[in-house]
Short mmCIF file of the C-alpha atoms (twelve columns), coordinates in Angstrom:
data_MODEL
# 
_entry.id   MODEL 
# 
loop_
_atom_site.group_PDB 
_atom_site.id 
_atom_site.type_symbol 
_atom_site.label_atom_id 
_atom_site.label_alt_id 
_atom_site.label_comp_id 
_atom_site.label_asym_id 
_atom_site.label_seq_id 
_atom_site.Cartn_x 
_atom_site.Cartn_y 
_atom_site.Cartn_z 
_atom_site.pdbx_PDB_model_num 
ATOM 1   C CA . MET A 1   -3.400  46.400  -73.959 1 
ATOM 2   C CA . GLN A 2   -2.666  47.823  -77.415 1 
ATOM 3   C CA . ASP A 3   1.027   46.940  -77.018 1 
ATOM 4   C CA . VAL A 4   0.072   43.354  -76.130 1 
ATOM 5   C CA . ALA A 5   -2.201  43.143  -79.177 1 
ATOM 6   C CA . LYS A 6   0.541   44.461  -81.471 1 
ATOM 7   C CA . LEU A 7   3.177   42.030  -80.171 1 
ATOM 8   C CA . ALA A 8   0.792   39.051  -80.341 1 
ATOM 9   C CA . GLY A 9   -0.502  40.026  -83.779 1 
ATOM 10  C CA . VAL A 10  -4.136  40.083  -82.678 1 
ATOM 11  C CA . SER A 11  -6.852  42.646  -82.026 1 
ATOM 12  C CA . VAL A 12  -7.328  44.474  -78.737 1 
ATOM 13  C CA . LYS A 13  -10.671 42.669  -78.450 1 
ATOM 14  C CA . THR A 14  -8.895  39.301  -78.600 1 
ATOM 15  C CA . VAL A 15  -6.506  40.380  -75.837 1 
ATOM 16  C CA . SER A 16  -9.531  41.416  -73.763 1 
ATOM 17  C CA . ASN A 17  -11.149 38.028  -74.363 1 
ATOM 18  C CA . VAL A 18  -8.017  36.224  -73.169 1 
ATOM 19  C CA . VAL A 19  -7.621  38.450  -70.100 1 
ATOM 20  C CA . ASN A 20  -11.271 37.923  -69.166 1 
ATOM 21  C CA . GLU A 21  -10.945 34.167  -69.713 1 
ATOM 22  C CA . PHE A 22  -13.626 33.933  -72.380 1 
ATOM 23  C CA . PRO A 23  -13.657 30.343  -73.653 1 
ATOM 24  C CA . HIS A 24  -14.025 30.958  -77.404 1 
ATOM 25  C CA . VAL A 25  -10.376 31.733  -78.174 1 
ATOM 26  C CA . ARG A 26  -8.201  29.317  -80.142 1 
ATOM 27  C CA . PRO A 27  -5.486  27.711  -77.940 1 
ATOM 28  C CA . GLU A 28  -2.651  28.905  -80.188 1 
ATOM 29  C CA . THR A 29  -4.024  32.471  -80.124 1 
ATOM 30  C CA . ARG A 30  -4.420  32.366  -76.341 1 
ATOM 31  C CA . LYS A 31  -0.816  31.173  -76.023 1 
ATOM 32  C CA . ARG A 32  0.500   34.058  -78.165 1 
ATOM 33  C CA . VAL A 33  -1.403  36.591  -76.090 1 
ATOM 34  C CA . VAL A 34  -0.226  35.085  -72.781 1 
ATOM 35  C CA . ASN A 35  3.384   35.084  -74.010 1 
ATOM 36  C CA . ALA A 36  3.054   38.738  -75.037 1 
ATOM 37  C CA . ILE A 37  1.576   39.642  -71.656 1 
ATOM 38  C CA . GLU A 38  4.483   37.956  -69.872 1 
ATOM 39  C CA . LYS A 39  7.105   39.547  -72.137 1 
ATOM 40  C CA . LEU A 40  5.713   43.056  -71.680 1 
ATOM 41  C CA . GLY A 41  5.015   42.620  -67.964 1 
ATOM 42  C CA . TYR A 42  1.375   43.584  -68.456 1 
ATOM 43  C CA . GLU A 43  -0.627  43.304  -65.217 1 
ATOM 44  C CA . VAL A 44  -4.280  42.381  -65.297 1 
ATOM 45  C CA . ASN A 45  -6.563  44.663  -63.272 1 
ATOM 46  C CA . PHE A 46  -8.417  41.923  -61.418 1 
ATOM 47  C CA . THR A 47  -10.680 44.377  -59.607 1 
ATOM 48  C CA . ALA A 48  -11.947 45.807  -62.883 1 
ATOM 49  C CA . ARG A 49  -12.296 42.355  -64.391 1 
ATOM 50  C CA . ASN A 50  -14.310 41.071  -61.447 1 
ATOM 51  C CA . LEU A 51  -16.544 44.154  -61.496 1 
ATOM 52  C CA . ARG A 52  -17.352 43.476  -65.146 1 
ATOM 53  C CA . ARG A 53  -18.201 39.908  -64.267 1 
ATOM 54  C CA . GLY A 54  -20.209 40.881  -61.213 1 
ATOM 55  C CA . ARG A 55  -17.817 38.805  -59.090 1 
ATOM 56  C CA . THR A 56  -15.354 39.513  -56.299 1 
ATOM 57  C CA . GLY A 57  -12.940 36.642  -56.889 1 
ATOM 58  C CA . LEU A 58  -13.317 35.797  -53.175 1 
ATOM 59  C CA . ILE A 59  -15.014 32.781  -51.621 1 
ATOM 60  C CA . GLY A 60  -15.860 32.363  -47.953 1 
ATOM 61  C CA . LEU A 61  -14.829 29.401  -45.812 1 
ATOM 62  C CA . ALA A 62  -16.623 29.179  -42.456 1 
ATOM 63  C CA . LEU A 63  -15.202 26.586  -40.050 1 
ATOM 64  C CA . PRO A 64  -15.791 25.863  -36.357 1 
ATOM 65  C CA . GLU A 65  -12.328 25.952  -34.798 1 
ATOM 66  C CA . LEU A 66  -9.024  26.529  -36.563 1 
ATOM 67  C CA . LYS A 67  -6.918  25.386  -33.616 1 
ATOM 68  C CA . LEU A 68  -8.232  21.867  -34.250 1 
ATOM 69  C CA . PRO A 69  -5.719  20.329  -36.672 1 
ATOM 70  C CA . TYR A 70  -8.339  18.800  -38.958 1 
ATOM 71  C CA . PHE A 71  -10.009 22.134  -39.692 1 
ATOM 72  C CA . ALA A 72  -6.671  23.940  -40.067 1 
ATOM 73  C CA . GLU A 73  -5.526  21.334  -42.590 1 
ATOM 74  C CA . LEU A 74  -8.894  21.442  -44.369 1 
ATOM 75  C CA . ALA A 75  -8.566  25.229  -44.685 1 
ATOM 76  C CA . ASP A 76  -5.126  24.772  -46.222 1 
ATOM 77  C CA . SER A 77  -6.519  22.263  -48.737 1 
ATOM 78  C CA . VAL A 78  -9.383  24.590  -49.698 1 
ATOM 79  C CA . ILE A 79  -6.971  27.489  -50.200 1 
ATOM 80  C CA . VAL A 80  -4.811  25.346  -52.507 1 
ATOM 81  C CA . GLU A 81  -7.823  24.268  -54.581 1 
ATOM 82  C CA . ALA A 82  -9.204  27.815  -54.722 1 
ATOM 83  C CA . GLU A 83  -5.874  29.162  -55.969 1 
ATOM 84  C CA . LYS A 84  -6.003  26.674  -58.831 1 
ATOM 85  C CA . ALA A 85  -9.320  28.274  -59.820 1 
ATOM 86  C CA . GLY A 86  -7.916  31.802  -59.505 1 
ATOM 87  C CA . LEU A 87  -9.809  32.481  -56.273 1 
ATOM 88  C CA . ARG A 88  -8.878  33.853  -52.857 1 
ATOM 89  C CA . VAL A 89  -10.374 32.553  -49.614 1 
ATOM 90  C CA . LEU A 90  -11.815 34.636  -46.785 1 
ATOM 91  C CA . ILE A 91  -11.899 32.502  -43.617 1 
ATOM 92  C CA . GLU A 92  -14.494 32.923  -40.870 1 
ATOM 93  C CA . GLN A 93  -14.090 31.068  -37.559 1 
ATOM 94  C CA . THR A 94  -17.437 30.424  -35.878 1 
ATOM 95  C CA . ASN A 95  -16.210 28.688  -32.688 1 
ATOM 96  C CA . SER A 96  -19.339 26.508  -33.003 1 
ATOM 97  C CA . ASP A 97  -21.376 29.484  -31.799 1 
ATOM 98  C CA . ARG A 98  -24.992 29.471  -32.972 1 
ATOM 99  C CA . ASN A 99  -25.214 33.220  -33.570 1 
ATOM 100 C CA . ARG A 100 -21.967 33.257  -35.520 1 
ATOM 101 C CA . GLU A 101 -23.177 30.392  -37.689 1 
ATOM 102 C CA . ILE A 102 -26.437 32.211  -38.404 1 
ATOM 103 C CA . ASP A 103 -24.342 35.249  -39.309 1 
ATOM 104 C CA . VAL A 104 -22.516 33.158  -41.926 1 
ATOM 105 C CA . LEU A 105 -25.872 32.552  -43.616 1 
ATOM 106 C CA . HIS A 106 -27.449 35.961  -43.184 1 
ATOM 107 C CA . GLY A 107 -24.630 38.383  -42.298 1 
ATOM 108 C CA . PRO A 108 -22.049 40.420  -44.240 1 
ATOM 109 C CA . LEU A 109 -19.898 37.476  -45.376 1 
ATOM 110 C CA . ARG A 110 -22.446 36.647  -48.071 1 
ATOM 111 C CA . THR A 111 -22.130 40.133  -49.599 1 
ATOM 112 C CA . MET A 112 -18.320 40.179  -49.476 1 
ATOM 113 C CA . THR A 113 -17.799 36.947  -51.404 1 
ATOM 114 C CA . ASP A 114 -19.069 35.095  -54.468 1 
ATOM 115 C CA . GLY A 115 -20.173 32.157  -52.327 1 
ATOM 116 C CA . THR A 116 -19.350 30.235  -49.156 1 
ATOM 117 C CA . ILE A 117 -18.196 26.779  -48.082 1 
ATOM 118 C CA . PHE A 118 -19.649 26.223  -44.603 1 
ATOM 119 C CA . SER A 119 -19.177 23.547  -41.934 1 
ATOM 120 C CA . PRO A 120 -21.835 24.156  -39.252 1 
ATOM 121 C CA . LEU A 121 -21.726 22.544  -35.809 1 
ATOM 122 C CA . ALA A 122 -24.150 24.547  -33.647 1 
ATOM 123 C CA . LEU A 123 -26.985 24.569  -36.188 1 
ATOM 124 C CA . GLY A 124 -28.913 21.358  -36.746 1 
ATOM 125 C CA . PRO A 125 -31.904 19.784  -38.497 1 
ATOM 126 C CA . GLU A 126 -34.314 22.056  -36.644 1 
ATOM 127 C CA . ASP A 127 -32.670 25.033  -38.374 1 
ATOM 128 C CA . ILE A 128 -33.118 23.761  -41.923 1 
ATOM 129 C CA . ARG A 129 -35.119 26.859  -42.980 1 
ATOM 130 C CA . LEU A 130 -32.077 29.060  -42.320 1 
ATOM 131 C CA . PHE A 131 -30.186 27.335  -45.120 1 
ATOM 132 C CA . THR A 132 -32.492 28.678  -47.830 1 
ATOM 133 C CA . VAL A 133 -30.250 31.534  -48.941 1 
ATOM 134 C CA . ASP A 134 -29.811 33.794  -51.959 1 
ATOM 135 C CA . PHE A 135 -26.103 33.116  -52.582 1 
ATOM 136 C CA . PRO A 136 -24.024 30.069  -53.638 1 
ATOM 137 C CA . LEU A 137 -23.497 27.804  -50.617 1 
ATOM 138 C CA . VAL A 138 -21.811 24.416  -50.207 1 
ATOM 139 C CA . LEU A 139 -22.192 22.580  -46.894 1 
ATOM 140 C CA . LEU A 140 -19.680 20.310  -45.188 1 
ATOM 141 C CA . GLY A 141 -20.187 17.963  -42.264 1 
ATOM 142 C CA . GLU A 142 -22.966 16.025  -40.625 1 
ATOM 143 C CA . ARG A 143 -25.156 18.510  -38.786 1 
ATOM 144 C CA . VAL A 144 -27.610 19.430  -41.542 1 
ATOM 145 C CA . PHE A 145 -29.078 17.103  -44.153 1 
ATOM 146 C CA . GLY A 146 -31.878 17.777  -46.620 1 
ATOM 147 C CA . SER A 147 -31.103 21.442  -47.222 1 
ATOM 148 C CA . PRO A 148 -31.424 22.949  -50.727 1 
ATOM 149 C CA . ASN A 149 -27.615 23.191  -50.963 1 
ATOM 150 C CA . ASP A 150 -24.820 21.020  -52.319 1 
ATOM 151 C CA . HIS A 151 -23.365 18.960  -49.477 1 
ATOM 152 C CA . ILE A 152 -20.156 16.982  -48.974 1 
ATOM 153 C CA . THR A 153 -19.683 14.781  -45.942 1 
ATOM 154 C CA . MET A 154 -17.438 12.055  -44.605 1 
ATOM 155 C CA . SER A 155 -18.506 8.420   -44.662 1 
ATOM 156 C CA . ASN A 156 -18.603 8.502   -40.866 1 
ATOM 157 C CA . VAL A 157 -20.540 5.319   -40.129 1 
ATOM 158 C CA . GLU A 158 -18.683 3.161   -42.634 1 
ATOM 159 C CA . ALA A 159 -15.281 4.617   -41.735 1 
ATOM 160 C CA . ALA A 160 -15.752 4.168   -37.981 1 
ATOM 161 C CA . ALA A 161 -16.936 0.606   -38.587 1 
ATOM 162 C CA . ALA A 162 -13.813 -0.051  -40.660 1 
ATOM 163 C CA . ALA A 163 -11.604 1.412   -37.915 1 
ATOM 164 C CA . THR A 164 -13.254 -0.855  -35.355 1 
ATOM 165 C CA . ARG A 165 -12.872 -3.898  -37.604 1 
ATOM 166 C CA . HIS A 166 -9.182  -3.070  -37.944 1 
ATOM 167 C CA . LEU A 167 -8.752  -3.385  -34.164 1 
ATOM 168 C CA . ILE A 168 -10.812 -6.574  -34.107 1 
ATOM 169 C CA . GLU A 169 -8.554  -8.011  -36.815 1 
ATOM 170 C CA . GLN A 170 -5.603  -7.366  -34.481 1 
ATOM 171 C CA . GLY A 171 -7.299  -9.627  -31.917 1 
ATOM 172 C CA . ARG A 172 -8.872  -6.909  -29.766 1 
ATOM 173 C CA . THR A 173 -12.227 -7.778  -28.210 1 
ATOM 174 C CA . ARG A 174 -12.744 -5.322  -25.331 1 
ATOM 175 C CA . ILE A 175 -12.741 -2.073  -27.262 1 
ATOM 176 C CA . ALA A 176 -13.413 1.331   -25.724 1 
ATOM 177 C CA . VAL A 177 -14.666 4.456   -27.494 1 
ATOM 178 C CA . VAL A 178 -13.510 7.946   -26.508 1 
ATOM 179 C CA . GLY A 179 -15.373 11.070  -27.613 1 
ATOM 180 C CA . THR A 180 -19.076 10.177  -27.697 1 
ATOM 181 C CA . HIS A 181 -21.797 12.806  -27.275 1 
ATOM 182 C CA . PRO A 182 -24.721 11.233  -25.364 1 
ATOM 183 C CA . GLY A 183 -28.103 12.173  -26.807 1 
ATOM 184 C CA . GLU A 184 -26.692 13.329  -30.127 1 
ATOM 185 C CA . VAL A 185 -28.715 12.059  -33.088 1 
ATOM 186 C CA . VAL A 186 -26.873 13.683  -35.988 1 
ATOM 187 C CA . GLY A 187 -23.271 14.792  -36.042 1 
ATOM 188 C CA . SER A 188 -19.887 13.146  -36.299 1 
ATOM 189 C CA . ALA A 189 -19.890 11.676  -32.792 1 
ATOM 190 C CA . ALA A 190 -23.278 9.972   -33.177 1 
ATOM 191 C CA . LEU A 191 -22.466 8.592   -36.613 1 
ATOM 192 C CA . ARG A 192 -19.030 7.308   -35.637 1 
ATOM 193 C CA . GLU A 193 -20.408 5.660   -32.501 1 
ATOM 194 C CA . ARG A 194 -23.036 4.016   -34.697 1 
ATOM 195 C CA . GLY A 195 -20.302 2.638   -36.938 1 
ATOM 196 C CA . PHE A 196 -18.429 1.280   -33.923 1 
ATOM 197 C CA . ARG A 197 -21.519 -0.483  -32.594 1 
ATOM 198 C CA . ARG A 198 -22.279 -1.907  -36.029 1 
ATOM 199 C CA . ALA A 199 -18.811 -3.433  -36.386 1 
ATOM 200 C CA . MET A 200 -18.883 -4.903  -32.888 1 
ATOM 201 C CA . GLY A 201 -22.288 -6.448  -33.545 1 
ATOM 202 C CA . GLU A 202 -21.205 -7.881  -36.890 1 
ATOM 203 C CA . ALA A 203 -18.215 -9.491  -35.158 1 
ATOM 204 C CA . GLY A 204 -20.414 -10.967 -32.430 1 
ATOM 205 C CA . LEU A 205 -18.670 -8.917  -29.738 1 
ATOM 206 C CA . PRO A 206 -20.527 -7.198  -26.896 1 
ATOM 207 C CA . VAL A 207 -20.466 -3.425  -26.574 1 
ATOM 208 C CA . ARG A 208 -19.532 -2.811  -22.951 1 
ATOM 209 C CA . GLU A 209 -21.225 0.419   -21.940 1 
ATOM 210 C CA . GLU A 210 -18.637 1.112   -19.247 1 
ATOM 211 C CA . LEU A 211 -16.090 1.431   -22.066 1 
ATOM 212 C CA . ILE A 212 -18.097 4.136   -23.885 1 
ATOM 213 C CA . ARG A 213 -16.537 7.400   -22.748 1 
ATOM 214 C CA . PRO A 214 -18.111 10.775  -23.607 1 
ATOM 215 C CA . THR A 215 -16.201 14.014  -23.911 1 
ATOM 216 C CA . GLY A 216 -17.267 17.567  -24.554 1 
ATOM 217 C CA . LEU A 217 -14.954 19.178  -27.047 1 
ATOM 218 C CA . TRP A 218 -12.669 16.948  -29.087 1 
ATOM 219 C CA . HIS A 219 -9.359  18.197  -27.688 1 
ATOM 220 C CA . ARG A 220 -6.199  16.497  -26.408 1 
ATOM 221 C CA . ASN A 221 -7.010  17.243  -22.777 1 
ATOM 222 C CA . THR A 222 -10.545 15.824  -22.995 1 
ATOM 223 C CA . GLY A 223 -9.187  12.657  -24.625 1 
ATOM 224 C CA . ALA A 224 -6.611  12.289  -21.865 1 
ATOM 225 C CA . GLU A 225 -9.144  12.972  -19.094 1 
ATOM 226 C CA . ALA A 226 -11.632 10.437  -20.472 1 
ATOM 227 C CA . THR A 227 -8.889  7.800   -20.691 1 
ATOM 228 C CA . ASP A 228 -7.654  8.590   -17.176 1 
ATOM 229 C CA . GLU A 229 -11.194 8.028   -15.885 1 
ATOM 230 C CA . LEU A 230 -11.506 4.807   -17.857 1 
ATOM 231 C CA . ILE A 231 -8.261  3.418   -16.425 1 
ATOM 232 C CA . GLU A 232 -9.042  4.540   -12.880 1 
ATOM 233 C CA . SER A 233 -12.477 2.880   -13.063 1 
ATOM 234 C CA . GLY A 234 -10.749 -0.496  -13.253 1 
ATOM 235 C CA . ALA A 235 -12.541 -1.454  -16.479 1 
ATOM 236 C CA . GLU A 236 -10.537 -3.850  -18.637 1 
ATOM 237 C CA . PHE A 237 -9.958  -2.910  -22.259 1 
ATOM 238 C CA . ASP A 238 -7.475  -3.832  -24.973 1 
ATOM 239 C CA . GLY A 239 -8.374  -1.340  -27.687 1 
ATOM 240 C CA . VAL A 240 -9.531  2.271   -28.095 1 
ATOM 241 C CA . VAL A 241 -11.376 3.897   -30.969 1 
ATOM 242 C CA . ALA A 242 -10.874 7.646   -30.540 1 
ATOM 243 C CA . LEU A 243 -13.449 9.592   -32.532 1 
ATOM 244 C CA . ASN A 244 -10.827 12.001  -33.836 1 
ATOM 245 C CA . ASP A 245 -7.044  12.179  -33.895 1 
ATOM 246 C CA . THR A 246 -6.827  15.049  -31.423 1 
ATOM 247 C CA . LEU A 247 -8.640  12.912  -28.860 1 
ATOM 248 C CA . ALA A 248 -6.345  10.020  -29.781 1 
ATOM 249 C CA . LEU A 249 -3.277  12.112  -28.935 1 
ATOM 250 C CA . GLY A 250 -4.748  12.577  -25.470 1 
ATOM 251 C CA . VAL A 251 -5.489  8.848   -25.237 1 
ATOM 252 C CA . LEU A 252 -1.859  8.006   -26.044 1 
ATOM 253 C CA . HIS A 253 -0.645  10.523  -23.455 1 
ATOM 254 C CA . SER A 254 -2.849  9.010   -20.743 1 
ATOM 255 C CA . LEU A 255 -1.855  5.425   -21.540 1 
ATOM 256 C CA . HIS A 256 1.824   6.380   -21.466 1 
ATOM 257 C CA . SER A 257 1.358   8.194   -18.146 1 
ATOM 258 C CA . HIS A 258 -0.159  5.035   -16.664 1 
ATOM 259 C CA . ARG A 259 2.675   2.898   -18.099 1 
ATOM 260 C CA . ILE A 260 0.305   1.001   -20.377 1 
ATOM 261 C CA . ASP A 261 2.125   -0.109  -23.515 1 
ATOM 262 C CA . VAL A 262 0.711   0.704   -26.934 1 
ATOM 263 C CA . PRO A 263 -0.002  -1.488  -28.837 1 
ATOM 264 C CA . SER A 264 0.947   -4.655  -26.898 1 
ATOM 265 C CA . GLN A 265 -1.525  -3.944  -24.072 1 
ATOM 266 C CA . VAL A 266 -3.916  -1.494  -25.733 1 
ATOM 267 C CA . ALA A 267 -4.266  -0.803  -29.463 1 
ATOM 268 C CA . VAL A 268 -5.409  2.683   -30.506 1 
ATOM 269 C CA . ILE A 269 -6.899  4.109   -33.689 1 
ATOM 270 C CA . GLY A 270 -8.028  7.672   -34.385 1 
ATOM 271 C CA . PHE A 271 -9.941  9.476   -37.123 1 
ATOM 272 C CA . ASP A 272 -8.896  12.328  -39.497 1 
ATOM 273 C CA . ASP A 273 -5.267  11.492  -40.406 1 
ATOM 274 C CA . ILE A 274 -3.904  14.828  -39.258 1 
ATOM 275 C CA . GLU A 275 -0.221  15.503  -39.900 1 
ATOM 276 C CA . ASP A 276 0.722   14.884  -36.247 1 
ATOM 277 C CA . ALA A 277 -0.561  11.301  -36.480 1 
ATOM 278 C CA . ALA A 278 2.521   10.223  -38.431 1 
ATOM 279 C CA . PHE A 279 4.890   11.714  -35.831 1 
ATOM 280 C CA . THR A 280 3.562   10.404  -32.499 1 
ATOM 281 C CA . ARG A 281 5.362   7.637   -30.628 1 
ATOM 282 C CA . PRO A 282 4.050   5.142   -31.453 1 
ATOM 283 C CA . THR A 283 2.743   6.498   -34.746 1 
ATOM 284 C CA . LEU A 284 -1.047  6.702   -34.783 1 
ATOM 285 C CA . SER A 285 -3.271  4.453   -36.874 1 
ATOM 286 C CA . THR A 286 -6.209  6.457   -38.154 1 
ATOM 287 C CA . VAL A 287 -8.921  6.986   -40.738 1 
ATOM 288 C CA . SER A 288 -8.053  9.232   -43.658 1 
ATOM 289 C CA . PRO A 289 -11.480 10.752  -44.424 1 
ATOM 290 C CA . GLY A 290 -10.783 12.164  -47.887 1 
ATOM 291 C CA . ARG A 291 -9.874  15.714  -46.887 1 
ATOM 292 C CA . GLN A 292 -8.249  16.565  -50.231 1 
ATOM 293 C CA . GLN A 293 -11.269 15.214  -52.103 1 
ATOM 294 C CA . ILE A 294 -13.622 17.210  -49.879 1 
ATOM 295 C CA . ALA A 295 -11.701 20.431  -50.566 1 
ATOM 296 C CA . ARG A 296 -11.419 19.808  -54.304 1 
ATOM 297 C CA . VAL A 297 -15.083 18.948  -54.783 1 
ATOM 298 C CA . ALA A 298 -16.328 21.734  -52.488 1 
ATOM 299 C CA . VAL A 299 -14.484 24.388  -54.497 1 
ATOM 300 C CA . ALA A 300 -15.636 22.873  -57.802 1 
ATOM 301 C CA . MET A 301 -19.263 22.713  -56.638 1 
ATOM 302 C CA . LEU A 302 -19.142 26.309  -55.436 1 
ATOM 303 C CA . GLU A 303 -17.659 27.425  -58.754 1 
ATOM 304 C CA . ASP A 304 -20.538 25.685  -60.554 1 
ATOM 305 C CA . ARG A 305 -23.085 27.540  -58.429 1 
ATOM 306 C CA . VAL A 306 -21.364 30.902  -58.895 1 
ATOM 307 C CA . ARG A 307 -21.320 30.467  -62.675 1 
ATOM 308 C CA . GLU A 308 -25.010 29.606  -62.838 1 
ATOM 309 C CA . ALA A 309 -26.170 32.333  -60.424 1 
ATOM 310 C CA . ALA A 310 -27.991 34.183  -63.214 1 
ATOM 311 C CA . THR A 311 -29.459 30.980  -64.675 1 
ATOM 312 C CA . PRO A 312 -33.205 30.320  -64.198 1 
ATOM 313 C CA . LEU A 313 -33.843 27.859  -61.361 1 
ATOM 314 C CA . LYS A 314 -35.331 25.269  -63.707 1 
ATOM 315 C CA . ASP A 315 -32.101 25.159  -65.723 1 
ATOM 316 C CA . ARG A 316 -29.678 24.824  -62.803 1 
ATOM 317 C CA . LEU A 317 -27.846 21.682  -61.746 1 
ATOM 318 C CA . PRO A 318 -29.719 19.467  -59.268 1 
ATOM 319 C CA . VAL A 319 -28.647 19.562  -55.628 1 
ATOM 320 C CA . ARG A 320 -25.662 17.256  -55.164 1 
ATOM 321 C CA . HIS A 321 -24.700 15.183  -52.114 1 
ATOM 322 C CA . LEU A 322 -21.323 13.435  -51.984 1 
ATOM 323 C CA . TYR A 323 -19.861 11.024  -49.434 1 
ATOM 324 C CA . ALA A 324 -16.072 11.327  -49.564 1 
ATOM 325 C CA . ASP A 325 -13.891 8.248   -49.898 1 
ATOM 326 C CA . PHE A 326 -11.907 7.054   -46.873 1 
ATOM 327 C CA . THR A 327 -8.988  4.738   -46.151 1 
ATOM 328 C CA . ILE A 328 -7.615  3.076   -43.026 1 
ATOM 329 C CA . VAL A 329 -4.029  4.176   -42.385 1 
ATOM 330 C CA . GLU A 330 -2.323  1.374   -40.460 1 
ATOM 331 C CA . ARG A 331 0.495   2.533   -38.198 1 
ATOM 332 C CA . GLU A 332 2.206   1.388   -35.009 1 
ATOM 333 C CA . SER A 333 -0.485  2.237   -32.434 1 
ATOM 334 C CA . SER A 334 -2.792  -0.549  -33.625 1 
ATOM 335 C CA . GLY A 335 -0.039  -3.148  -33.959 1 
ATOM 336 C CA . ALA A 336 -0.088  -3.126  -37.740 1 
ATOM 337 C CA . LYS A 337 2.606   -5.394  -39.164 1 
ATOM 338 C CA . THR A 338 3.454   -2.990  -41.982 1 
ATOM 339 C CA . PRO A 339 2.764   0.514   -40.596 1 
ATOM 340 C CA . VAL A 340 2.564   3.436   -43.015 1 
# 
């Protein structure tokens, strides 16, 4: 460090301030120190720096199922945003298991990291007390509302309504839904079904209950099986709203297997805008739910909470709740004239 100080023409204390990212250093001084560090090949001891700060430099990311493309792509986006903040990400897969999700809140992950971004699926409103924790926590998703934590969620109702309207605008009137969860009150499936029903009602179109097809997990095979059953029932339909893109891939497979043309006979739209959606045949129309925004804001919110961990409660930021922006991505499967 003394060699860096000598080359930069500053004190050792100033070099220490730059290395430890203290804000009160003039930009031109910081630049000289950084240039000296690079020229001399000086390596910062991040472990020592984090110990002085009382931080690990790690954040946790707890997600339900990484083999689902949406969550894999979300993890990638969070890692990119964390790297911009000089952080590493420790990923925990819960498999939507209740005990594993409780372990995220009260197990070892909280002691290994500075804070956690968590998307619960097994826990629900009845478990709200479990979310009162003693570490920085940012929630994602639709299972838990009203907790004392920052929360980012998709605009599920509005986005599903917009997806349904898109099919209606293509002239579709007998629209099926694939992926519902009967009896669910909160959660993505319930909210997206609500959006579908809202759009149909606003258009003066009946919701035909025989076209509402539940599935368990949102996988390709369950989407295909639900569509097979729909076709084999003899019910007539000219559009499908799949509640996520993975289901939609199964829907397309089933329609193709039954020699039903997409989009001339049946138009299809999904939800999530996963990478595969742009490479199906036909390409898949979908909802882009703001994944990059969710990742960026989640990391920023968590950083805020980590920084203020030693701040008295009365002086901390209020709890924040953000609905991410969404867009309809028009592609070939819905008959869009100018597919993206």
